[in-house]
DSSP file (Angstrom, degrees, kcal/mol; ACC not computed):
  #  RESIDUE AA STRUCTURE BP1 BP2  ACC     N-H-->O    O-->H-N    N-H-->O    O-->H-N    TCO  KAPPA ALPHA  PHI   PSI    X-CA   Y-CA   Z-CA
    1    1 A M     >        0   0    0      0, 0.0     4,-2.1     0, 0.0     5,-0.2   0.000 360.0 360.0 360.0 -37.1  207.7  132.0 -111.8
    2    2 A G  H  >  +     0   0    0      1,-0.2     4,-2.3     2,-0.2     5,-0.2   0.884 360.0  49.2 -64.0 -40.0  209.9  133.6 -109.2
    3    3 A R  H  > S+     0   0    0      2,-0.2     4,-2.6     1,-0.2    -1,-0.2   0.890 109.7  51.3 -67.9 -38.8  211.8  135.7 -111.7
    4    4 A A  H  > S+     0   0    0      2,-0.2     4,-2.2     1,-0.2    -2,-0.2   0.911 111.1  48.3 -64.6 -41.1  208.6  137.0 -113.3
    5    5 A L  H  X S+     0   0    0     -4,-2.1     4,-2.3     2,-0.2    -2,-0.2   0.913 112.5  48.0 -65.2 -42.7  207.3  138.0 -109.9
    6    6 A I  H  X S+     0   0    0     -4,-2.3     4,-2.4     2,-0.2    -2,-0.2   0.897 110.4  52.7 -65.6 -39.5  210.5  139.8 -109.0
    7    7 A G  H  X S+     0   0    0     -4,-2.6     4,-2.2     1,-0.2    -2,-0.2   0.905 110.4  47.4 -61.5 -42.1  210.5  141.5 -112.4
    8    8 A R  H  X S+     0   0    0     -4,-2.2     4,-2.5     2,-0.2    -2,-0.2   0.894 110.8  51.4 -67.3 -38.3  207.0  142.8 -111.8
    9    9 A L  H  X S+     0   0    0     -4,-2.3     4,-2.3     2,-0.2    -2,-0.2   0.892 109.5  50.3 -64.7 -38.7  207.9  143.9 -108.3
   10   10 A V  H  X S+     0   0    0     -4,-2.4     4,-2.0     2,-0.2    -2,-0.2   0.918 111.3  48.4 -65.0 -43.0  210.9  145.8 -109.7
   11   11 A E  H  X S+     0   0    0     -4,-2.2     4,-2.2     1,-0.2    -2,-0.2   0.900 110.9  51.1 -62.1 -41.4  208.7  147.5 -112.3
   12   12 A F  H  X S+     0   0    0     -4,-2.5     4,-2.3     1,-0.2    -2,-0.2   0.891 108.2  52.5 -63.5 -40.0  206.1  148.4 -109.6
   13   13 A G  H  X S+     0   0    0     -4,-2.3     4,-2.1     2,-0.2    -1,-0.2   0.895 108.8  49.8 -62.7 -41.2  208.9  149.9 -107.5
   14   14 A R  H  X S+     0   0    0     -4,-2.0     4,-2.2     2,-0.2    -2,-0.2   0.909 109.7  51.2 -62.8 -42.6  210.0  152.1 -110.5
   15   15 A L  H  X S+     0   0    0     -4,-2.2     4,-2.7     1,-0.2    -2,-0.2   0.908 109.5  50.1 -62.6 -42.4  206.4  153.2 -111.0
   16   16 A L  H  X S+     0   0    0     -4,-2.3     4,-1.7     1,-0.2    -1,-0.2   0.892 109.9  50.6 -63.2 -39.7  206.1  154.2 -107.4
   17   17 A R  H  < S+     0   0    0     -4,-2.1    -1,-0.2     2,-0.2    -2,-0.2   0.897 114.9  43.6 -65.0 -39.2  209.4  156.2 -107.5
   18   18 A K  H  < S+     0   0    0     -4,-2.2     4,-0.3     1,-0.2    -2,-0.2   0.906 121.6  37.9 -71.7 -41.3  208.2  158.0 -110.6
   19   19 A A  H  X S+     0   0    0     -4,-2.7     4,-2.5    -5,-0.2     3,-0.4   0.609  91.3  94.4 -87.5 -12.7  204.6  158.7 -109.4
   20   20 A G  H  X S+     0   0    0     -4,-1.7     4,-2.4     1,-0.2     5,-0.2   0.889  84.7  44.8 -50.1 -56.1  205.5  159.4 -105.7
   21   21 A P  H  > S+     0   0    0      0, 0.0     4,-1.9     0, 0.0    -1,-0.2   0.861 115.1  49.5 -61.8 -33.8  205.7  163.2 -105.8
   22   22 A Y  H  > S+     0   0    0     -3,-0.4     4,-2.2    -4,-0.3    -2,-0.2   0.908 111.1  48.2 -70.9 -41.2  202.6  163.5 -107.9
   23   23 A V  H  X S+     0   0    0     -4,-2.5     4,-2.2     2,-0.2     5,-0.2   0.912 110.8  51.3 -65.2 -42.3  200.6  161.2 -105.6
   24   24 A V  H  X S+     0   0    0     -4,-2.4     4,-2.8    -5,-0.3     5,-0.4   0.918 110.0  49.6 -62.0 -43.3  201.7  163.1 -102.5
   25   25 A L  H  X S+     0   0    0     -4,-1.9     4,-1.7    -5,-0.2    -1,-0.2   0.915 111.4  49.2 -60.6 -42.8  200.7  166.4 -104.0
   26   26 A E  H  < S+     0   0    0     -4,-2.2     6,-0.4     6,-0.2     7,-0.3   0.878 117.6  39.9 -66.2 -36.8  197.3  165.1 -104.9
   27   27 A V  H  < S+     0   0    0     -4,-2.2    -2,-0.2    -5,-0.1    -1,-0.2   0.901 122.2  37.2 -79.9 -41.7  196.7  163.7 -101.5
   28   28 A V  H  < S+     0   0    0     -4,-2.8    -3,-0.2    -5,-0.2    -2,-0.2   0.909 106.7  61.7 -83.6 -45.0  198.1  166.4  -99.3
   29   29 A L  S >< S-     0   0    0     -4,-1.7     3,-1.6    -5,-0.4     2,-0.4  -0.611  81.1-119.0 -90.9 140.9  197.2  169.7 -101.1
   30   30 A P  T 3  S+     0   0    0      0, 0.0    -3,-0.1     0, 0.0    -2,-0.1  -0.625 110.6  18.4 -68.8 132.9  193.8  171.0 -101.8
   31   31 A G  T >> S+     0   0    0     -2,-0.4     4,-1.5    -5,-0.1     3,-0.7   0.747  86.4 150.1  74.6  23.1  193.7  171.3 -105.5
   32   32 A G  H <>  +     0   0    0     -3,-1.6     4,-3.2    -6,-0.4     5,-0.2   0.768  58.9  65.7 -63.2 -27.4  196.6  168.9 -105.6
   33   33 A T  H 3> S+     0   0    0     -7,-0.3     4,-2.3     2,-0.2    -1,-0.2   0.916 103.5  46.7 -61.0 -42.1  195.6  167.4 -108.9
   34   34 A L  H <> S+     0   0    0     -3,-0.7     4,-2.5     2,-0.2    -1,-0.2   0.916 113.6  47.7 -66.5 -42.7  196.3  170.7 -110.6
   35   35 A F  H  X S+     0   0    0     -4,-1.5     4,-2.6     2,-0.2    -2,-0.2   0.908 111.6  50.9 -63.9 -40.9  199.6  171.1 -108.9
   36   36 A A  H  X S+     0   0    0     -4,-3.2     4,-2.5     2,-0.2    -2,-0.2   0.905 110.6  49.2 -63.5 -40.7  200.6  167.6 -109.8
   37   37 A L  H  X S+     0   0    0     -4,-2.3     4,-2.7    -5,-0.2    -2,-0.2   0.929 111.7  48.2 -63.2 -45.0  199.7  168.2 -113.4
   38   38 A L  H  X S+     0   0    0     -4,-2.5     4,-2.4     1,-0.2    -2,-0.2   0.900 111.4  50.5 -63.9 -39.6  201.7  171.4 -113.5
   39   39 A L  H  X S+     0   0    0     -4,-2.6     4,-2.7     2,-0.2     5,-0.2   0.917 111.2  48.7 -62.9 -42.5  204.7  169.6 -111.8
   40   40 A Y  H  X S+     0   0    0     -4,-2.5     4,-2.3     2,-0.2     6,-0.3   0.938 112.7  47.4 -62.4 -46.2  204.5  166.8 -114.4
   41   41 A L  H  X>S+     0   0    0     -4,-2.7     6,-1.8     1,-0.2     5,-1.3   0.882 113.4  49.1 -64.0 -37.0  204.3  169.3 -117.3
   42   42 A H  H ><5S+     0   0    0     -4,-2.4     3,-0.8    -5,-0.2    -2,-0.2   0.938 112.9  45.9 -66.7 -46.5  207.2  171.3 -115.8
   43   43 A R  H 3<5S+     0   0    0     -4,-2.7    -2,-0.2     1,-0.2    -1,-0.2   0.834 113.5  49.2 -66.8 -32.7  209.4  168.2 -115.3
   44   44 A S  H 3<5S-     0   0    0     -4,-2.3    -1,-0.2    -5,-0.2    -2,-0.2   0.555 111.0-120.4 -85.0  -6.2  208.7  166.9 -118.8
   45   45 A G  T <<5S+     0   0    0     -3,-0.8     4,-0.3    -4,-0.6     3,-0.2   0.522  84.3 112.9  82.6   4.6  209.4  170.2 -120.4
   46   46 A Q     >< +     0   0    0     -5,-1.3     4,-0.7    -6,-0.3     3,-0.4   0.639  57.2  75.3 -85.3 -14.5  206.0  170.5 -121.9
   47   47 A L  T >4 S+     0   0    0     -6,-1.8     3,-1.0     1,-0.2     6,-0.2   0.897  93.2  51.3 -66.3 -39.1  204.9  173.5 -119.8
   48   48 A R  T 34 S+     0   0    0     -7,-0.3    -1,-0.2     1,-0.2    -2,-0.2   0.730 105.2  58.9 -70.9 -18.5  207.0  175.9 -121.8
   49   49 A D  T 34 S+     0   0    0     -3,-0.4     2,-0.5    -4,-0.3    -1,-0.2   0.660  85.6  93.4 -81.2 -15.7  205.4  174.6 -125.0
   50   50 A L    X<  -     0   0    0     -3,-1.0     3,-0.8    -4,-0.7     4,-0.2  -0.662  55.4-168.4 -81.6 123.4  201.9  175.5 -123.7
   51   51 A K  T 3  S+     0   0    0     -2,-0.5     3,-0.4     1,-0.2     4,-0.3   0.654  86.7  59.2 -83.5 -14.2  200.8  178.9 -124.9
   52   52 A V  T 3> S+     0   0    0      1,-0.2     4,-2.7     2,-0.1    -1,-0.2   0.311  72.8 103.6 -94.0   9.7  197.9  178.9 -122.5
   53   53 A A  H <> S+     0   0    0     -3,-0.8     4,-2.7     1,-0.2    -1,-0.2   0.889  80.2  50.0 -61.3 -39.5  200.1  178.5 -119.4
   54   54 A R  H  > S+     0   0    0     -3,-0.4     4,-2.5     2,-0.2    -1,-0.2   0.917 111.6  47.9 -65.3 -42.3  199.8  182.2 -118.5
   55   55 A A  H  > S+     0   0    0     -4,-0.3     4,-2.3     2,-0.2    -2,-0.2   0.896 112.6  49.9 -64.8 -38.8  196.0  182.0 -118.8
   56   56 A L  H  X S+     0   0    0     -4,-2.7     4,-2.5     2,-0.2    -2,-0.2   0.917 110.5  49.1 -64.2 -43.8  196.0  178.8 -116.7
   57   57 A A  H  X S+     0   0    0     -4,-2.7     4,-2.6     1,-0.2    -2,-0.2   0.904 111.5  49.8 -64.0 -40.8  198.2  180.5 -114.1
   58   58 A R  H  X S+     0   0    0     -4,-2.5     4,-2.9     2,-0.2    -1,-0.2   0.914 110.9  49.4 -63.8 -41.4  195.9  183.5 -114.0
   59   59 A A  H  X S+     0   0    0     -4,-2.3     4,-2.6     2,-0.2    -2,-0.2   0.907 112.5  47.3 -65.2 -40.6  192.8  181.2 -113.6
   60   60 A V  H  X S+     0   0    0     -4,-2.5     4,-2.6     2,-0.2    -2,-0.2   0.932 113.6  48.2 -64.4 -45.1  194.5  179.3 -110.8
   61   61 A N  H  X S+     0   0    0     -4,-2.6     4,-2.6     1,-0.2     5,-0.2   0.915 112.8  48.1 -61.2 -44.5  195.5  182.5 -109.1
   62   62 A R  H  X S+     0   0    0     -4,-2.9     4,-2.5     2,-0.2    -2,-0.2   0.919 112.6  47.9 -64.2 -44.1  192.0  184.0 -109.4
   63   63 A A  H  X S+     0   0    0     -4,-2.6     4,-2.3     1,-0.2    -2,-0.2   0.906 113.0  49.0 -63.9 -41.2  190.3  180.8 -108.1
   64   64 A G  H  X S+     0   0    0     -4,-2.6     4,-2.4     2,-0.2    -2,-0.2   0.917 112.7  46.1 -64.6 -43.6  192.7  180.7 -105.2
   65   65 A S  H  X S+     0   0    0     -4,-2.6     4,-2.6     2,-0.2    -2,-0.2   0.885 112.0  51.6 -68.2 -37.3  192.2  184.3 -104.3
   66   66 A D  H  X S+     0   0    0     -4,-2.5     4,-2.3    -5,-0.2    -2,-0.2   0.921 111.2  48.0 -63.2 -42.6  188.4  184.0 -104.6
   67   67 A T  H  X S+     0   0    0     -4,-2.3     4,-2.5     2,-0.2    -2,-0.2   0.920 112.1  49.2 -64.1 -43.1  188.5  181.0 -102.3
   68   68 A F  H  X S+     0   0    0     -4,-2.4     4,-2.9     1,-0.2     5,-0.2   0.921 110.0  51.6 -62.8 -43.0  190.6  182.8  -99.8
   69   69 A D  H  X S+     0   0    0     -4,-2.6     4,-2.0     1,-0.2    -1,-0.2   0.915 111.1  47.5 -58.9 -43.9  188.3  185.8  -99.9
   70   70 A R  H  X S+     0   0    0     -4,-2.3     4,-2.2     2,-0.2    -1,-0.2   0.920 113.7  47.1 -64.8 -43.9  185.3  183.6  -99.2
   71   71 A L  H  X S+     0   0    0     -4,-2.5     4,-2.4     1,-0.2    -2,-0.2   0.908 110.9  51.7 -64.9 -41.5  187.0  181.8  -96.4
   72   72 A A  H  < S+     0   0    0     -4,-2.9     4,-0.5     1,-0.2    -1,-0.2   0.879 110.3  49.7 -63.2 -36.6  188.2  185.1  -94.8
   73   73 A Y  H >< S+     0   0    0     -4,-2.0     3,-0.8    -5,-0.2    -1,-0.2   0.910 112.2  47.4 -67.8 -42.2  184.7  186.4  -95.0
   74   74 A V  H 3< S+     0   0    0     -4,-2.2    -2,-0.2     1,-0.2    -1,-0.2   0.873 110.4  52.3 -67.2 -37.2  183.3  183.3  -93.3
   75   75 A W  T 3< S+     0   0    0     -4,-2.4    -1,-0.2    -5,-0.2    -2,-0.2   0.510  82.3 113.9 -81.3  -3.6  185.9  183.3  -90.6
   76   76 A Q  S <  S-     0   0    0     -3,-0.8     2,-0.1    -4,-0.5    -3,-0.0  -0.418  76.6-107.1 -67.2 140.7  185.3  186.9  -89.6
   77   77 A P        -     0   0    0      0, 0.0     2,-0.3     0, 0.0    -1,-0.1  -0.389  33.1-125.5 -67.4 147.3  183.8  187.3  -86.1
   78   78 A T        -     0   0    0     -3,-0.1     2,-0.4    -2,-0.1    -3,-0.0  -0.630  22.8-108.4 -91.4 151.9  180.2  188.3  -85.9
   79   79 A A        -     0   0    0     -2,-0.3     2,-0.4     2,-0.0    -1,-0.1  -0.644  31.2-149.0 -79.3 131.6  179.0  191.3  -84.0
   80   80 A R              0   0    0     -2,-0.4    -1,-0.0     1,-0.1     0, 0.0  -0.857 360.0 360.0-103.9 137.0  177.0  190.4  -80.9
   81   81 A D              0   0    0     -2,-0.4    -1,-0.1     0, 0.0    -2,-0.0   0.465 360.0 360.0 -81.9 360.0  174.3  192.6  -79.6
């Protein structure tokens, strides 16, 4: 029983080492799931195989800039009479 438990703990440790950067991105960054997915695709070499990568990058850029524009508008000081 002890060896089986140690084996499972070792497997769990490997899983944490592999998933660590992705989990941190998801937790820390807004929109982290998308960044984590892009990092995974880049590391696995599948990103260059995607023909829609440019369209995805444009959509992410557009969404980010739209969000920034909205936030910048909200944070502008109001005129006081």
